[in-house]
C-alpha positions as CSV (number, residue, x, y, z in Angstrom):
1,M,-25.9,-98.3,24.7
2,I,-27.4,-95.0,24.7
3,A,-28.2,-93.4,21.1
4,D,-26.4,-90.0,20.2
5,Q,-29.1,-87.2,20.4
6,Q,-29.1,-85.3,17.2
7,T,-29.3,-81.5,17.5
8,I,-31.2,-79.5,14.9
9,L,-30.6,-75.8,14.8
10,F,-33.0,-73.2,13.2
11,V,-31.8,-69.5,12.6
12,L,-34.8,-67.2,11.9
13,N,-33.9,-64.2,10.6
14,D,-37.6,-62.5,9.2
15,G,-40.0,-60.9,11.5
16,P,-43.1,-62.5,12.8
17,Y,-45.4,-60.8,10.2
18,G,-45.6,-59.9,6.5
19,S,-44.7,-63.4,5.0
20,E,-45.0,-66.7,6.4
21,R,-41.6,-67.7,6.6
22,A,-41.4,-67.2,10.7
23,Y,-44.9,-69.3,11.1
24,N,-43.3,-72.3,8.5
25,A,-39.9,-72.3,10.4
26,F,-42.1,-72.3,14.0
27,R,-44.5,-75.2,12.5
28,L,-41.3,-77.3,11.6
29,C,-39.8,-76.5,14.7
30,L,-42.6,-77.7,16.7
31,A,-43.2,-80.7,14.7
32,V,-39.3,-81.8,14.9
33,V,-39.1,-81.0,18.8
34,K,-41.7,-83.9,19.4
35,R,-39.2,-86.6,17.7
36,S,-37.2,-88.7,20.5
37,G,-33.5,-88.1,20.3
38,V,-33.8,-84.8,18.8
39,K,-33.0,-81.6,20.1
40,V,-34.5,-78.5,18.8
41,R,-32.2,-75.2,18.9
42,V,-33.8,-71.8,17.8
43,F,-31.5,-68.7,17.0
44,L,-33.8,-65.5,16.5
45,V,-31.6,-62.8,15.0
46,G,-32.3,-59.6,12.8
47,D,-36.0,-58.9,12.4
48,G,-36.2,-62.6,13.8
49,V,-35.7,-61.3,17.2
50,M,-39.4,-59.2,16.7
51,C,-40.6,-62.9,16.9
52,A,-40.0,-63.1,20.9
53,K,-41.9,-59.9,21.5
54,R,-44.4,-60.0,24.3
55,G,-48.2,-58.4,23.5
56,Q,-47.9,-58.8,20.0
57,V,-51.0,-57.7,18.0
58,T,-51.8,-60.2,15.3
59,P,-52.8,-58.9,11.8
60,D,-55.8,-60.5,10.2
61,G,-55.2,-63.5,8.4
62,Y,-51.9,-64.5,10.4
63,Y,-51.3,-66.9,13.1
64,N,-49.9,-65.5,16.6
65,I,-46.4,-66.1,16.5
66,E,-45.7,-65.5,20.0
67,R,-47.9,-68.4,21.1
68,M,-46.3,-70.4,18.9
69,L,-43.2,-69.5,20.4
70,K,-44.4,-70.1,23.9
71,G,-45.3,-73.8,23.2
72,L,-41.5,-73.9,21.5
73,V,-39.8,-72.3,24.8
74,H,-40.5,-75.2,26.7
75,R,-39.2,-77.8,24.6
76,A,-36.3,-76.4,22.7
77,D,-33.5,-73.9,23.5
78,V,-34.2,-70.4,22.0
79,A,-31.7,-67.7,22.1
80,T,-31.8,-64.1,20.9
């Protein structure tokens, strides 16, 4: 018997920097996508679309959101 795969959708509408919301969302996505039987979908809307911008200049004290998203793209469905 094949188990049903669970799909979890993350909707990000905050920009990559200025708060930790995008960072925490991507951390959670990266943790969840490693679980077997779970499919992750990420939808970037509004300011969240800026998380997918190439060549980001990371402000001091922040993680590079572009790099986090690149790691997630190969394991999840990402839509803007």
